Each structure stands twice: as structure tokens, then as C-alpha cells.
C-alpha positions, -999 to 999 in steps of 0.1 A, spaced: 548 85 450 536 110 474 501 111 456 498 72 456 506 73 494 477 96 500 453 76 479 462 44 499 457 63 532 424 75 520 412 42 509 423 26 542 402 53 562 369 47 541 372 10 546 375 15 586 343 38 585 324 10 565 333 -16 589 322 7 618 289 13 601 280 -22 594 287 -31 630 263 -3 645 229 -13 658 211 6 633 228 -11 603 221 -46 621 185 -37 625 180 -27 589 196 -59 576 173 -79 598 142 -61 585 154 -71 550 156 -106 559 122 -108 575 107 -90 545 121 -112 520 112 -144 540 76 -135 552 60 -158 527 79 -188 538 72 -210 565 90 -201 598 110 -229 614 101 -232 652 130 -225 675 142 -256 694 121 -261 725 144 -264 754 116 -265 780 118 -294 804 87 -314 801 71 -335 827 74 -373 822 39 -390 816 42 -408 850 45 -375 868 12 -360 853 -19 -360 875 -46 -376 852 -79 -384 865 -92 -417 854 -117 -418 827 -154 -424 837 -164 -460 826 -193 -461 801 -220 -467 812 -211 -453 846 -224 -471 877 -261 -465 885 -267 -440 914 -281 -469 935 -316 -455 941 -350 -467 932 -383 -451 919 -417 -465 910 -417 -441 883 -389 -458 863 -398 -491 845 -370 -517 841 -358 -503 808 -347 -470 825 -325 -461 853 -335 -440 884 -313 -410 888 -334 -401 918 -368 -406 933 -388 -388 904 -364 -389 875 -352 -417 851 -326 -417 825 -312 -440 798 -278 -440 781 -268 -455 748 -242 -481 744 -213 -458 735 -205 -423 749 -225 -394 737 -227 -357 741 -263 -352 732 -291 -351 758 -330 -352 753 -350 -339 782 -383 -358 776 -417 -345 792 -442 -371 795 -479 -369 788 -503 -373 817 -497 -406 837 -518 -421 863 -507 -429 897 -495 -462 909 -464 -483 902 -475 -496 868 -496 -482 839 -498 -487 802 -490 -451 797 -456 -453 817 -447 -487 801 -452 -473 766 -433 -441 773 -403 -459 789 -400 -484 762 -402 -459 734 -376 -436 751 -352 -464 758 -353 -480 723 -350 -446 706 -321 -434 728 -301 -466 722 -308 -466 686 -302 -430 681 -271 -428 703 -285 -400 725 -288 -398 763 -324 -391 777 -337 -376 809 -372 -382 821 -384 -361 851 -418 -367 866 -443 -338 864 -468 -328 892 -501 -339 903 -529 -316 900 -519 -303 866 -538 -328 846 -573 -324 833 -601 -327 859 -610 -361 845 -575 -373 854 -574 -365 891 -541 -372 909 -526 -380 875 -490 -365 868 -489 -337 844 -473 -305 830 -484 -268 829 -508 -264 799 -527 -233 807 -513 -197 810 -521 -196 848 -503 -229 854 -473 -219 833 -470 -187 853 -472 -205 885 -449 -235 878 -426 -231 846 -397 -213 863 -395 -236 893 -396 -266 870 -368 -252 847 -346 -248 877 -354 -285 885 -346 -297 851 -311 -278 852 -304 -296 885 -313 -329 871 -292 -323 841 -263 -314 862 -267 -345 882 -266 -365 852 -235 -349 837 -216 -353 871 -227 -391 868 -210 -396 834 -182 -371 841 -186 -348 812 -211 -319 802 -235 -325 773 -226 -303 743 -262 -305 727 -294 -302 747 -329 -310 733 -364 -307 747 -392 -331 735 -426 -339 748 -457 -358 741 -493 -350 747 -494 -328 779 -454 -325 777 -456 -314 741 -478 -283 751 -453 -275 779 -422 -281 754 -437 -256 729 -445 -230 757 -410 -234 769 -396 -230 735 -417 -197 727 -407 -182 761 -370 -190 757 -369 -199 793 -351 -233 789 -327 -224 761 -326 -258 744 -308 -264 711 -339 -279 695 -373 -289 705 -399 -314 696 -438 -313 700 -451 -349 697 -489 -356 697 -497 -321 710 -484 -287 711 -501 -252 705 -491 -216 695 -489 -194 725 -500 -157 719 -478 -144 748 -443 -154 736 -409 -139 730 -405 -154 695 -392 -120 681 -364 -119 705 -352 -154 702 -327 -172 679 -344 -195 656 -341 -233 666 -348 -265 648 -385 -276 659 -400 -307 652 -439 -314 652 -450 -349 649 -487 -362 652 -509 -391 641 -536 -391 615 -560 -405 640 -553 -380 666 -573 -349 674 -544 -324 677 -537 -322 642 -549 -287 635 -534 -272 666 -499 -290 657 -499 -277 621 -508 -241 632 -478 -243 656 -455 -255 629 -467 -227 605 -463 -200 629 -428 -211 637 -419 -214 600 -431 -177 595 -409 -167 624 -379 -182 605 -375 -213 627 -363 -244 608 -395 -266 612 -403 -301 603 -440 -312 604 -445 -351 602 -479 -370 600 -481 -406 607 -510 -432 606 -509 -436 643 -531 -429 671 -523 -403 699 -491 -410 721 -454 -414 722 -439 -433 693 -403 -441 683 -407 -427 649 -412 -392 663 -380 -393 682 -360 -408 653 -372 -380 630 -368 -352 655 -329 -361 663 -323 -364 625 -340 -329 619 -319 -314 648 -286 -329 635 -292 -319 601 -301 -281 609 -276 -274 636 -239 -265 628 
């Protein structure tokens, strides 16, 4: 009997020690670790969210900008009826639905005066292509005195090394300001930004691409464009580049060389030739946008 009593007392003491050990922080931590490891591959149920949320009526939400947004209410003799004036020397066109793609278009040489065949053709081409292709387009006016000597007082762009050195940086800053003005008008930034140009504008667009000064997502040289020996192509990330010209144009050899040099440098290039004369055409913009969209992530 005495021995049985001792055994009973010993068992009671061991049970008490076990209960104390299980209740200690160290034991509880070890138990939680085992559970976490065992269920690490299982989905974790989120804890109930007790945060008090604001009712929709209490949220300060800005009203969405209508599309298309109201025009700025300015006029410019540079913009034909198919385009809208952004300011005195800039036109724009928006597609029927919202877009986050913008094309900055650099025109060819344009004579002074309110009307001209060149301006009418370019404005019509740009408007039709933008609405069909569902992108926004910005058309700034160049400067007088940059066109060839036979086109005195015409509007043009830098096409020589000296002209580029003098005017490019100032013009690039102007393009950025005009883009910001259009983004403010539509109430949102553009996610994709392309630069295209025809004739005089094509040479300037190619020079901007090779310098990296404008930093567009894609470039198009239409009825013009040439390789620039003083360039930063080795430092620049490759960008989609479109080269388009007509079979009946004189710029074919220069445009082909531009495309070949860009391809050697690793840029995604599309060179397209059409049975057309010199100048802006809708087919070029259609192909350029399709090329950009295919090559960009």
C-alpha cells in the first residue's frame, strides 16, 4: 500500500509538470511553428476586415473628362477644318473613342498663306488615319527660314547638321509643352508616344531618333529620312522604326540606306514601298502604327 501511494504521488507530480511545460511561451511557439509549416502550401484565409470604410457618397471623386473634350476655343490658320486648334501654331485630332497613344507628326514644307494643297492633303491624311487607327495626333508647325532656298518663307524643319544644332533642343522642349497641353485637355497622360514625319519632317524625325533627344516609343520616316553620321545609336535602346516611300519618289535610295543601317544596329525596322509619288499618305501611317503595336510589348 505504501508503494502504491508513492507511485500515485509521482504520477500526479509528472502530470503537473507536463501541464506547466505546455502552457509556457516556448512550448506555444513551437506548436505554432509546426502548424505554419504543415499548412504552408495551403491558401491562407484573410482575417476579417474590421476597418471602417467610407461610403461611396463620402468619396471625393473628380468627374471624368468627357470624350472628346471641349476644344480650347482658339483658332489658327494653320489648322484645316478636319483638325482642331490647340494653340496658334498647333493642331490636333482625336479618335471617336478614348486612346492612350499619341503621334507627333512633323509636316513637310508648307507655303505661307491660309490655304495650300500641301496643308489640305496633310490635314486630311492625318485626320482620317487617326480616326481609323484610333490614335491621337498632334501637328505642330515648323519654322520659316528652314525650307530650301527655292521655298522662301515656307514652314519647315531642321534638315542640315547646322540647323539641327541650332534648333533641335528648343523644338523638342516645345513639343513637350504641346504634348502636356493636350494631355491636360483630355485629362490623362498618353502611355505611348510616337514621332512620324513626311518629307522635311521625315529627315528631322530620323535625326531625332538617332540622337535620342526626343525619346519616343516608335518612329516613322515617310517620303524622306536619311542616316545621320553623328548619332548616338550605340547608346540608345532599339525602337520600332517605319520607313515608307513611293516608287515614283527620289528619296528611295536614302530611305533604304536608313532602314538598312537601323536594322544592322538591331532596331525593328519595316521598309515599305508603294506605287505613289512624294508626300504624306494614309497607308504609311496605317502601316507605321501596326508596326509599332506589333513590336512593342
